[in-house]
N, C-alpha and C positions, 0 to 999 in steps of 0.2 A: 423440545426439538425445534430448532429453527431451520429455515428455509434458506440457505447460504449460497449465492452465486458469486462465484470469483472469476473476475475478468483477467485473462492472462493466466489461467490456471494450469498451464502445462510449463510454465516458465520457472525460473530457480525459486523466487519467493511464492509465486501463485501455487504451486505444486505442493509446496510444504503446508500452506494454508490448507488446500484441499485435503491432504493427508490428514492433518491434525483434525479438521472438521469432522470428517468420517470416523476416525477414531473415537470421537466423543458422542457418536450416534446421531449427528446432525445430517439433514438431507442436503447435500452438497452438489453443485452443477458447476462445471468448469466451462467457461466461454474462451475460446481461443482460435487462431487461424488455422490450427491443423491439429491433428489428432496425437495423443501423447505417445511416447515411446514405450513408456511403461505405465498403463493406466492403474490409477489406486482402485483397488476392488470396493465396490459399493458407491462409488461416485459416479454422476452422469456427465456425459461430455457432448458439447455442441460446438461444432465448427463453423466459423464464419469471421467476416470483418465487421469491427465496431465503427467503421467508417460508413457503413449502411444504416440508415434510420431504423430499418426493421430490426436489425440485431440489438441495436440499443434499446428499443421498446421491449424485445424478448428478454433482454438482460434483467430488467425491473420487473417484468410480468411473474407473478407468483412467487417472489421472494419476500423475505423479510429483512434481508441485509444483502447489499451488494458490495463487494469489496474489490477494488481496481488495482491491480498490478502491473499494468502493461508497461514495458519498457519504451521510451519514446525514441525508438531506433527503427531502420528500415523504412516501411511504408508508414510508420508512425512519427516519425521525426518531422517536428513542427507541426503536427496536426493533433497530438494528444490533447493538447489545450483545448480544441475544438470538440474532440470526444467527450472530455469531462465536463464541458459546458453543457452538452447535451444530456449527459448523464444526470446533471444537478437538476436540470428541468424536468427530466422523466422521472427521476426518484421522487422529487418534491410532488409532482402530480400523482404519483402511485403511493404516495406515504411510506416509502421505503427508507430504510436508513442507508446510508451511503458512506463507505469507508474508502480512504485514497492512501497508498503506499507511496510516500514521497522519498526525498534524500535528507541527508544530515545537513546540508548547507544553511538551512534555515534556522537551525539550533544556535543559541547563544553560547559563546565560549565560557562566559562568566555572568553572574548575574546582572542584568541591566545592559549586557550587550559588550562587544559588537557580536554580530552573527559569525559563523564558522565561514561562510561565503566571503564575508568582507575582509578576513584575515588570511585567506588561501587563494583568493582569486587570481593573483599574480602569478601563482605556482601551478595553476590548474592547466593541464594540456588542452590547446585550443579545441582538440575535438570533443572533448567531455563538456566543454562550456554551455552548448545548447541544451544538453539533458540536464544540467544543474539549474539553468535557468527556468527549464520547464518545471522542475521540482518546486521552485519557489513561487512560479505563477500558479500552480494548482493550489496551493495553499492559499495564496491571495483570493482565488476564485471561490473557495469554499468560504471563507471569511466574508466574502461579499454576496454569498447565496441568501435567498429569502430565509427569514426567521423560521419559516414553517418546515425547513429542511433539517433532519437530524443527521449530522454528519459527524466523522472523526477522520483525522488525518494522523498517519504513523510516520515518524521519522526514525529509521533505524540508526544504529551506531555508525561512527565514521568508517569503520571497517566493516562492510558488508557487501557480500557478493561471491560468486561460485570461485573466484580467483584467490579467496582467503580461506585459510585453514577453518574448517567446520567443526568447532569445539561445541558439542551438544551437552548442555548441563541439566536442562530441564527447569531452568529457573531463569530470572532476568530482573532488572532494575528499571524503573520507570522515572523520567524527568518530564515536567511540563514544557521547559524551554531551554534548560541549561545542560549542555554537553556532557555526558557521564563518562569518566575515564576510571581506569582500574589503577592500582598501586604503580604500575610502570608507565602510566600516563596514556595508555591504548584505550581506545573506544571501539569494542567489536561487538557483534552478535551473530550467531549463526541463523540459518534460514530456519531450522526446526525450532529454535527459542523464540525467534520473532513470531513464528506462527502460534506458540502457546500464548504469547502476550495478546494476540490479535483475536484468538478465539476467547480468552478470558474476557476481554473487551467486550466482545459480542453477547457472551452469556450474561455478564454483569457489568452493564455499561457505567463508566466511570468518567467520561471524556464526550460528553454530549456537546457539539459544535465546538470542539477543542482538538488541539493537537496533543499527541503525547509522544516521548523519545524513549527509545527502548535499547537497553545494552546490558551486557553482563556485569 
């Protein structure tokens, strides 16, 4: 059994990771700004802001793995980079494995590049560009982290979010860097199936200090 702390554990992705972790018998604690509307039985919930140093320290205390799923919106817009920098330092000091949920934009569209971001940036709505750039920055920050930090970064499929159909299959495919698509050219993953991939990585680490990409 692992002690797993999920940051943003009441959100779309975080709640799925909390539920999957509890289902597998792990000790799971969610950290978020507010209480969940539908708590997962067996999970613990801590309310507070990770913009506070005390909450960052609490997030890494008595944990084996910390998994960050916070959306860079609201009071986190333009500030998540700083939060993750603090988490990198705190997790490194505590000897805790740190996982970060990012985006698909850093994934390569083909072996050797270019990135998905590079071929879609001109078509992205201006309001989502800051979030996309944050996802890219978080991966860069982890890659520059001290060698002593054990980290992993998860890039979900291109179609990932509450606004997409949530097809739950119980299975997934993994790629290190190249975008995964189906026979129709779609790259999609549900929150529940992404959570399965995350818990598999926590239980059987395959991507130490590496990114991996998940899709159906």
